[in-house]
MARMARKOL-396580 format. One record per residue: residue in three letters; x, y, z of N, C-alpha, C in turn. Coordinates in pm, whole numbers, padded with zeros to 5 digits, always signed. Layout:
// residues N
ALAXYZXYZXYZ
...
END
This chain:
// residues 290
MET-16719-00523+14508-16674-00657+14442-16691-00737+14552
THR-16789-00869+14547-16825-00949+14627-16800-01095+14555
VAL-16704-01189+14604-16693-01289+14551-16811-01408+14616
ILE-16861-01474+14530-16945-01582+14560-16892-01709+14607
ALA-16924-01763+14714-16842-01894+14762-16930-02003+14709
LEU-16878-02102+14642-16968-02207+14586-16939-02332+14655
PRO-17012-02435+14669-17007-02548+14725-16894-02614+14686
SER-16816-02676+14773-16698-02761+14750-16716-02871+14689
SER-16618-02940+14618-16642-03043+14499-16682-03164+14588
SER-16658-03164+14730-16704-03291+14797-16836-03299+14837
GLN-16901-03171+14821-17046-03155+14860-17127-03165+14748
LYS-17064-03126+14641-17157-03104+14505-17230-03234+14481
GLY-17149-03364+14492-17206-03499+14461-17313-03523+14538
SER-17283-03490+14673-17394-03511+14771-17521-03451+14792
GLN-17533-03333+14734-17617-03243+14742-17755-03263+14680
THR-17862-03268+14806-17991-03307+14765-18085-03187+14693
THR-18194-03254+14646-18290-03156+14581-18336-03044+14688
LEU-18324-02924+14666-18353-02793+14740-18516-02791+14728
ASP-18589-02770+14833-18720-02724+14842-18755-02597+14795
ARG-18847-02571+14720-18900-02432+14662-18891-02344+14787
LEU-18881-02223+14790-18907-02134+14892-19012-02048+14851
SER-19083-01975+14984-19198-01912+14930-19132-01754+14909
PRO-19203-01664+14845-19160-01526+14829-19085-01448+14947
PHE-19169-01477+15051-19109-01401+15196-18975-01469+15216
ARG-18968-01612+15221-18847-01660+15255-18738-01642+15149
LEU-18763-01606+15036-18669-01592+14939-18624-01428+14934
TRP-18717-01338+14989-18689-01229+15034-18588-01220+15158
ALA-18629-01303+15264-18551-01308+15376-18414-01368+15362
VAL-18387-01455+15281-18271-01525+15252-18160-01405+15205
THR-18215-01325+15129-18118-01202+15053-18134-01086+15140
SER-18211-01086+15253-18214-00972+15315-18119-00880+15363
VAL-17986-00982+15382-17869-00890+15421-17819-00791+15309
ASN-17839-00820+15184-17836-00709+15088-17881-00568+15141
LEU-18000-00585+15191-18071-00464+15247-17977-00400+15343
ALA-17919-00453+15446-17826-00408+15552-17726-00358+15500
TYR-17668-00419+15372-17535-00397+15320-17548-00252+15246
GLY-17661-00255+15168-17710-00132+15100-17735-00006+15197
PHE-17769-00028+15303-17812+00058+15410-17677+00120+15454
MET-17603+00041+15495-17458+00066+15538-17384+00162+15447
MET-17378+00094+15315-17303+00177+15220-17357+00313+15204
ALA-17487+00352+15191-17549+00460+15176-17528+00563+15283
ASP-17558+00491+15408-17519+00598+15546-17396+00626+15554
GLN-17324+00514+15573-17148+00555+15577-17084+00628+15487
GLY-17112+00590+15359-17042+00608+15221-17075+00774+15207
ILE-17197+00781+15220-17249+00914+15161-17255+01016+15271
LEU-17291+00975+15369-17304+01075+15516-17180+01080+15574
LEU-17183+00976+15654-17089+00962+15758-16946+00971+15722
ALA-16894+00916+15608-16746+00944+15574-16716+01068+15547
PRO-16795+01163+15492-16751+01310+15487-16752+01359+15592
LEU-16852+01350+15698-16843+01395+15809-16739+01360+15898
GLU-16696+01241+15925-16609+01184+15997-16468+01257+15920
ALA-16460+01263+15811-16338+01318+15745-16331+01476+15808
GLU-16424+01554+15777-16405+01686+15823-16394+01706+15996
HIS-16455+01619+16049-16440+01586+16196-16307+01545+16265
LEU-16234+01448+16186-16108+01415+16242-16001+01486+16165
PHE-16020+01530+16051-15894+01576+15965-15906+01708+15950
GLY-16021+01794+15966-16020+01923+15967-15997+01994+15828
GLU-15916+02069+15794-15893+02134+15638-15834+02026+15556
ARG-15782+01917+15627-15745+01794+15525-15809+01685+15520
ALA-15949+01713+15518-16071+01625+15504-16040+01509+15372
SER-15982+01587+15267-15976+01515+15159-15895+01379+15190
LEU-15780+01431+15272-15704+01305+15293-15774+01204+15370
GLY-15852+01241+15471-15912+01141+15558-15992+01064+15458
LEU-16091+01137+15379-16186+01074+15295-16095+00979+15195
ALA-15984+00999+15166-15916+00902+15074-15863+00771+15144
LEU-15820+00810+15261-15791+00710+15353-15908+00594+15371
MET-16015+00643+15393-16150+00592+15409-16189+00498+15280
ALA-16159+00558+15154-16200+00506+15050-16094+00391+15020
VAL-15951+00410+15074-15868+00296+15063-15910+00184+15143
CYS-15938+00204+15270-16008+00086+15341-16118+00030+15281
CYS-16193+00088+15203-16318+00029+15161-16293-00081+15053
GLY-16187-00020+14973-16112-00103+14832-16037-00215+14909
LEU-15956-00201+15032-15881-00316+15068-15984-00421+15119
SER-16086-00379+15187-16181-00476+15254-16213-00570+15146
GLN-16257-00538+15037-16288-00637+14907-16204-00754+14915
LEU-16092-00754+14945-15998-00853+14946-16029-00951+15028
SER-16087-00936+15125-16148-01041+15211-16271-01139+15172
GLY-16300-01102+15055-16423-01199+15005-16366-01346+14963
PRO-16277-01358+14899-16236-01506+14874-16212-01573+14983
ALA-16115-01507+15086-16076-01601+15238-16208-01613+15299
ALA-16305-01524+15318-16432-01530+15380-16524-01648+15307
GLY-16537-01658+15184-16589-01740+15128-16537-01898+15152
ARG-16405-01922+15148-16335-02035+15194-16371-02083+15340
TRP-16359-01984+15416-16390-01999+15532-16526-02052+15588
SER-16632-01990+15519-16781-02049+15497-16779-02170+15431
ASP-16706-02193+15334-16723-02311+15269-16680-02430+15377
ARG-16577-02437+15431-16513-02530+15506-16566-02545+15649
HIS-16659-02467+15693-16695-02471+15819-16786-02572+15855
ARG-16745-02634+15969-16835-02739+16011-16924-02733+16114
SER-17073-02746+16142-17121-02703+16241-17278-02785+16247
GLN-17344-02806+16341-17477-02871+16342-17584-02772+16297
TYR-17538-02623+16253-17611-02562+16218-17596-02514+16074
GLY-17517-02604+16014-17475-02560+15873-17351-02494+15871
ARG-17296-02467+15746-17173-02400+15745-17192-02256+15699
ARG-17301-02197+15644-17291-02059+15623-17357-01982+15751
ARG-17447-02007+15809-17542-01934+15928-17442-01903+16017
PRO-17343-02013+16097-17277-01953+16191-17164-01885+16175
CYS-17126-01886+16032-17024-01792+15998-17081-01627+15985
LEU-17198-01649+15937-17279-01526+15927-17297-01438+16059
VAL-17318-01517+16162-17373-01471+16278-17223-01396+16342
ARG-17133-01482+16299-17009-01430+16366-16958-01335+16320
ALA-16961-01325+16170-16931-01177+16120-17010-01091+16160
MET-17126-01082+16176-17221-00960+16239-17191-00940+16379
VAL-17128-01027+16459-17083-00972+16580-16974-00924+16584
ALA-16870-00940+16477-16755-00849+16444-16810-00724+16392
VAL-16864-00714+16342-16933-00589+16277-17001-00495+16381
TRP-17068-00547+16475-17123-00488+16604-17017-00432+16688
LEU-16897-00512+16702-16782-00483+16775-16691-00355+16733
PHE-16649-00403+16599-16573-00269+16527-16679-00153+16497
THR-16783-00157+16503-16858-00034+16464-16869+00063+16612
ALA-16856-00028+16714-16855+00030+16854-16743+00111+16861
PHE-16610+00032+16821-16485+00080+16837-16467+00236+16753
VAL-16529+00200+16607-16534+00316+16525-16600+00441+16604
SER-16718+00415+16666-16795+00540+16717-16680+00587+16809
ALA-16645+00501+16899-16567+00560+17017-16452+00638+16980
SER-16381+00574+16879-16251+00634+16847-16275+00787+16764
SER-16416+00780+16711-16431+00921+16638-16484+01031+16750
ASN-16548+00974+16862-16573+01072+16980-16439+01107+17035
MET-16342+01030+17034-16179+01075+17106-16101+01124+17007
LYS-16150+01128+16902-16062+01216+16797-15937+01135+16762
LEU-15942+01010+16767-15814+00908+16754-15817+00921+16615
ARG-15747+00997+16508-15739+00936+16381-15699+00817+16314
VAL-15557+00767+16387-15503+00662+16326-15581+00548+16381
THR-15621+00548+16505-15729+00431+16549-15835+00415+16470
PHE-15909+00540+16448-16028+00536+16377-15993+00467+16237
VAL-15906+00518+16155-15887+00453+16019-15860+00292+16030
LEU-15773+00235+16132-15752+00116+16171-15890+00025+16186
VAL-15960+00070+16265-16075+00022+16337-16172+00022+16187
PHE-16163+00139+16119-16268+00153+16044-16235+00053+15902
LEU-16109+00017+15871-16057-00093+15800-16118-00228+15851
CYS-16097-00270+15978-16170-00372+16022-16322-00380+16028
GLN-16377-00288+16027-16527-00290+16022-16565-00316+15889
GLN-16487-00256+15798-16543-00296+15641-16504-00428+15614
LEU-16414-00470+15665-16359-00627+15648-16468-00712+15681
ALA-16517-00703+15812-16636-00755+15876-16734-00757+15788
TRP-16790-00624+15742-16927-00617+15658-16905-00699+15533
ASN-16771-00677+15467-16767-00769+15344-16782-00921+15379
CYS-16722-00982+15486-16763-01112+15514-16882-01154+15539
VAL-16963-01054+15594-17118-01072+15623-17160-01089+15483
GLN-17133-01009+15374-17200-01002+15233-17159-01127+15153
THR-17037-01157+15173-16975-01257+15112-17031-01414+15145
VAL-17044-01444+15299-17114-01524+15344-17264-01557+15293
GLN-17323-01447+15290-17457-01434+15242-17470-01471+15103
ALA-17364-01431+15026-17408-01474+14883-17365-01629+14846
GLY-17274-01685+14952-17263-01823+14948-17382-01906+15017
LEU-17477-01838+15082-17578-01920+15141-17681-01939+15011
VAL-17708-01823+14921-17820-01853+14836-17805-01975+14739
PRO-17687-02017+14692-17684-02135+14589-17691-02281+14713
ASP-17691-02239+14839-17689-02351+14903-17819-02406+14965
VAL-17911-02292+14953-18067-02324+14994-18145-02307+14891
VAL-18142-02215+14812-18227-02184+14681-18228-02286+14582
PRO-18333-02303+14527-18327-02418+14418-18287-02335+14264
ALA-18212-02406+14188-18172-02347+14081-18245-02272+14021
ASP-18392-02338+13983-18482-02253+13902-18548-02111+13981
GLN-18491-02100+14085-18530-01979+14169-18401-01873+14213
ARG-18293-01921+14159-18176-01820+14184-18176-01699+14076
GLY-18253-01713+13980-18264-01573+13922-18344-01472+13982
ALA-18473-01532+14027-18548-01455+14144-18474-01388+14264
ALA-18357-01491+14310-18304-01437+14429-18204-01331+14382
GLY-18139-01349+14262-18067-01236+14217-18133-01112+14192
GLY-18249-01107+14168-18306-00998+14161-18355-00936+14279
ALA-18401-01019+14395-18441-00985+14532-18313-00930+14579
ALA-18190-00963+14566-18062-00915+14631-18058-00768+14570
ALA-18060-00764+14461-18057-00636+14389-18155-00532+14435
ALA-18281-00589+14433-18376-00485+14487-18344-00477+14668
ASN-18312-00572+14720-18283-00524+14866-18178-00424+14901
THR-18066-00446+14817-17973-00330+14836-17980-00195+14763
LEU-18094-00164+14673-18150-00035+14648-18241-00001+14748
ALA-18316-00095+14809-18419-00049+14921-18338-00041+15054
GLY-18231-00086+15068-18155-00020+15191-18096+00088+15159
ALA-18021+00128+15053-17994+00260+15039-18082+00392+15036
LEU-18207+00331+14985-18311+00448+14969-18361+00465+15139
LEU-18364+00357+15208-18399+00365+15343-18300+00441+15433
ALA-18174+00425+15390-18082+00490+15480-18075+00660+15436
LEU-18133+00679+15314-18143+00838+15290-18291+00876+15332
LEU-18360+00811+15362-18475+00864+15438-18475+00873+15566
CYS-18381+00802+15638-18368+00794+15788-18277+00910+15831
VAL-18208+00984+15703-18124+01107+15759-18224+01191+15801
ARG-18352+01210+15757-18452+01311+15766-18486+01342+15910
PHE-18495+01207+15969-18533+01173+16083-18426+01154+16211
GLN-18301+01192+16189-18205+01159+16266-18112+01280+16280
GLY-18160+01412+16236-18117+01521+16241-18098+01560+16387
GLY-17969+01604+16396-17961+01651+16556-17922+01536+16661
LEU-17935+01411+16625-17912+01306+16698-17750+01254+16737
GLY-17672+01329+16625-17541+01263+16639-17518+01147+16568
LEU-17348+01128+16536-17307+01020+16443-17339+00896+16502
GLU-17348+00908+16619-17360+00784+16709-17498+00694+16682
SER-17616+00777+16655-17724+00712+16609-17750+00640+16473
HIS-17634+00710+16375-17637+00646+16249-17558+00503+16266
TYR-17450+00504+16342-17355+00395+16357-17464+00288+16417
ALA-17535+00315+16540-17640+00232+16615-17743+00171+16486
LEU-17813+00244+16433-17903+00213+16324-17843+00110+16235
CYS-17737+00128+16179-17675+00057+16082-17618-00077+16152
VAL-17625-00112+16257-17596-00227+16311-17720-00285+16360
THR-17816-00217+16397-17947-00272+16431-18008-00335+16299
VAL-18013-00246+16175-18074-00326+16053-17989-00443+16012
GLY-17862-00441+16032-17774-00558+15999-17822-00681+16097
ILE-17832-00662+16227-17863-00777+16310-17998-00824+16285
LEU-18090-00747+16236-18227-00785+16187-18190-00867+16064
CYS-18153-00800+15970-18147-00885+15855-18061-01022+15856
VAL-17970-01014+15929-17899-01139+15969-17974-01261+16032
ALA-18055-01231+16136-18142-01296+16203-18282-01354+16113
MET-18309-01257+15999-18413-01302+15932-18365-01425+15834
ALA-18233-01376+15771-18160-01476+15682-18123-01617+15751
SER-18086-01613+15860-18050-01712+15960-18199-01813+15994
LEU-18302-01748+16032-18393-01815+16062-18485-01886+15942
SER-18476-01786+15842-18539-01871+15729-18490-01971+15645
THR-18374-02025+15683-18311-02112+15632-18299-02262+15679
ASN-18288-02376+15654-18260-02484+15725-18164-02569+15646
GLU-18042-02541+15691-17918-02582+15635-17876-02718+15693
THR-17825-02796+15605-17805-02921+15633-17663-02930+15733
PRO-17669-03018+15856-17559-02987+15957-17441-03066+15860
THR-17328-03003+15908-17208-03027+15834-17101-03079+15946
ASN-17152-03093+16089-17027-03151+16169-17018-03280+16143
ASN-17091-03357+16086-17049-03514+16095-17000-03534+15964
ILE-16986-03432+15864-16911-03490+15738-16766-03516+15739
ASP-16742-03613+15688-16589-03680+15703-16527-03609+15583
ASP-16470-03493+15565-16407-03428+15472-16251-03371+15490
SER-16180-03437+15410-16040-03422+15445-16010-03274+15395
THR-16070-03189+15333-16069-03035+15289-16123-02959+15424
ALA-16181-03000+15511-16226-02903+15629-16105-02879+15713
ASP-16039-02764+15701-15930-02727+15756-15954-02608+15872
VAL-16103-02585+15917-16128-02463+15975-16052-02474+16112
TYR-16047-02602+16160-15997-02617+16303-15818-02636+16295
ASP-15769-02593+16177-15617-02604+16149-15593-02462+16091
PRO-15551-02346+16210-15520-02225+16118-15404-02233+16039
LEU-15308-02307+16064-15193-02315+15989-15235-02370+15824
THR-15302-02469+15824-15325-02508+15684-15405-02388+15624
PHE-15503-02354+15711-15598-02241+15621-15519-02134+15588
VAL-15412-02103+15646-15318-01975+15581-15227-02026+15483
ARG-15202-02155+15480-15130-02202+15358-15224-02220+15242
HIS-15354-02225+15265-15455-02231+15149-15509-02107+15095
LEU-15440-01989+15161-15497-01856+15127-15469-01831+14975
LYS-15365-01866+14940-15291-01831+14810-15400-01876+14701
SER-15445-01987+14718-15526-02053+14617-15666-01986+14606
CYS-15685-01895+14709-15839-01828+14708-15798-01701+14628
TYR-15691-01666+14599-15675-01532+14523-15611-01574+14364
GLU-15614-01689+14348-15572-01736+14201-15677-01724+14104
PHE-15650-01654+13978-15763-01631+13880-15687-01641+13739
ASP-15747-01707+13654-15705-01718+13519-15808-01649+13420
PRO-15761-01534+13388-15856-01444+13310-15883-01530+13158
HIS-15797-01595+13141-15829-01662+12995-15917-01769+13016
ARG-15942-01840+13102-16028-01936+13125-16187-01883+13177
TYR-16171-01728+13229-16315-01693+13247-16295-01521+13181
PRO-16289-01517+13075-16297-01399+12993-16389-01308+13023
GLN-16523-01353+13041-16654-01279+13088-16635-01223+13215
PHE-16595-01303+13314-16581-01254+13446-16464-01153+13454
ALA-16359-01182+13367-16244-01080+13380-16292-00949+13332
LYS-16376-00940+13233-16415-00816+13182-16518-00742+13274
LEU-16601-00815+13351-16666-00773+13445-16570-00702+13583
LEU-16478-00799+13586-16411-00740+13705-16320-00603+13701
LEU-16272-00593+13563-16221-00495+13521-16315-00367+13516
SER-16434-00370+13458-16517-00277+13416-16568-00218+13573
LYS-16601-00329+13654-16643-00259+13769-16538-00187+13901
THR-16418-00266+13858-16309-00213+13912-16283-00039+13882
LEU-16287-00034+13736-16269+00123+13674-16386+00187+13731
TYR-16515+00146+13725-16637+00251+13774-16587+00264+13948
CYS-16587+00178+14013-16567+00216+14162-16463+00326+14168
SER-16348+00290+14117-16216+00381+14121-16264+00522+14074
SER-16353+00529+13973-16369+00681+13899-16465+00742+14024
VAL-16573+00662+14095-16644+00720+14187-16569+00771+14299
MET-16453+00684+14352-16380+00719+14473-16290+00850+14429
VAL-16233+00839+14308-16155+00960+14250-16252+01088+14258
LYS-16357+01085+14202-16442+01208+14209-16481+01270+14330
GLY-16518+01151+14437-16537+01214+14583-16415+01268+14636
PHE-16286+01200+14621-16173+01256+14651-16136+01413+14601
LEU-16173+01430+14476-16127+01547+14390-16230+01669+14450
LEU-16362+01621+14521-16446+01723+14586-16378+01782+14677
PHE-16351+01694+14776-16296+01732+14912-16155+01813+14882
PHE-16070+01756+14798-15945+01805+14757-15967+01945+14726
ILE-16047+01994+14614-16089+02105+14599-16138+02213+14700
GLN-16231+02153+14767-16279+02225+14883-16150+02275+14976
ASP-16040+02157+15027-15955+02190+15107-15827+02282+15046
THR-15820+02285+14909-15709+02371+14854-15754+02509+14827
PHE-15897+02513+14765-15937+02652+14761-16034+02703+14859
LYS-16040+02638+14966-16133+02691+15083-16255+02739+15040
LEU-16332+02637+14983-16439+02631+14913-16555+02583+15031
ARG-16648+02651+15039-16764+02618+15146-16892+02596+15077
ASN-16915+02625+14957-17036+02594+14876-17011+02477+14802
PHE-17119+02383+14849-17125+02264+14774-17118+02246+14631
LYS-17245+02341+14599-17280+02361+14443-17160+02391+14377
LYS-17065+02484+14420-16952+02521+14350-16848+02413+14351
ASP-16824+02324+14452-16751+02236+14458-16795+02129+14354
GLN-16917+02077+14338-16999+01999+14256-16937+02041+14086
ALA-16957+02191+14085-16939+02215+13952-16792+02217+13898
ILE-16705+02248+14009-16556+02226+13952-16531+02095+13929
VAL-16569+01997+13997-16545+01829+13966-16591+01802+13854
GLY-16722+01838+13839-16811+01794+13687-16743+01852+13565
ASP-16652+01965+13603-16582+02015+13455-16467+01950+13457
THR-16401+01869+13552-16269+01810+13527-16287+01682+13438
END
């Protein structure tokens, strides 16, 4: 679940007409979704199970459950990341600087994830993995806010389709890369995830021209006042399901779907740990019958 950050009320009235984007620029603006899909497929399908077995041994199901919890908790950073980028003031605009900073955090935390895995530091790995997923979700949230800022209203439907296509393409690319990374070690997967992310963030940043926000006299700009920012965090997570019933249904259905996928993956490894199964087809068959 990613929360889209909308323009603040003070900027809606002053928003100028946006220029139409070429198909390539429209794809580039949403290319961060390709990196996010690549990361989810590579780390979620391949690296997470391997890291669970590497770090937790016969208790791999516990390790996988902890990583699933970290992925779920990281989604909570969406509203705060959206508010952060909404109120950022810079000569380069409000989204692109936040996008670059979030990607730098992804790079740093991914390096720590790889290092803690090599040293078999289980607790450190889980904590740093949580931070890495928080950073990735910040990247995705800021990019989602970039689209309505730079894409004209009549092209936002196409932008939504491009975002979905990029996510799928990234996942497929990650699965194809697995065939060419055999024997290179887990470090190569982490390095490739970060490389794809940096390239996509660079394309998204260079393909847009945001309006500078450093000269805006806005009393709501609290990015340089951490205490004020913390006090406003509560409002980021307030939601009235009666006012937005359709979104409430979408939120509930997506939460149930994601939870069911995580539970099935946990059961797969729990059965393997409990019954000492080593045949993946048998594991899958038992889980499918539950």
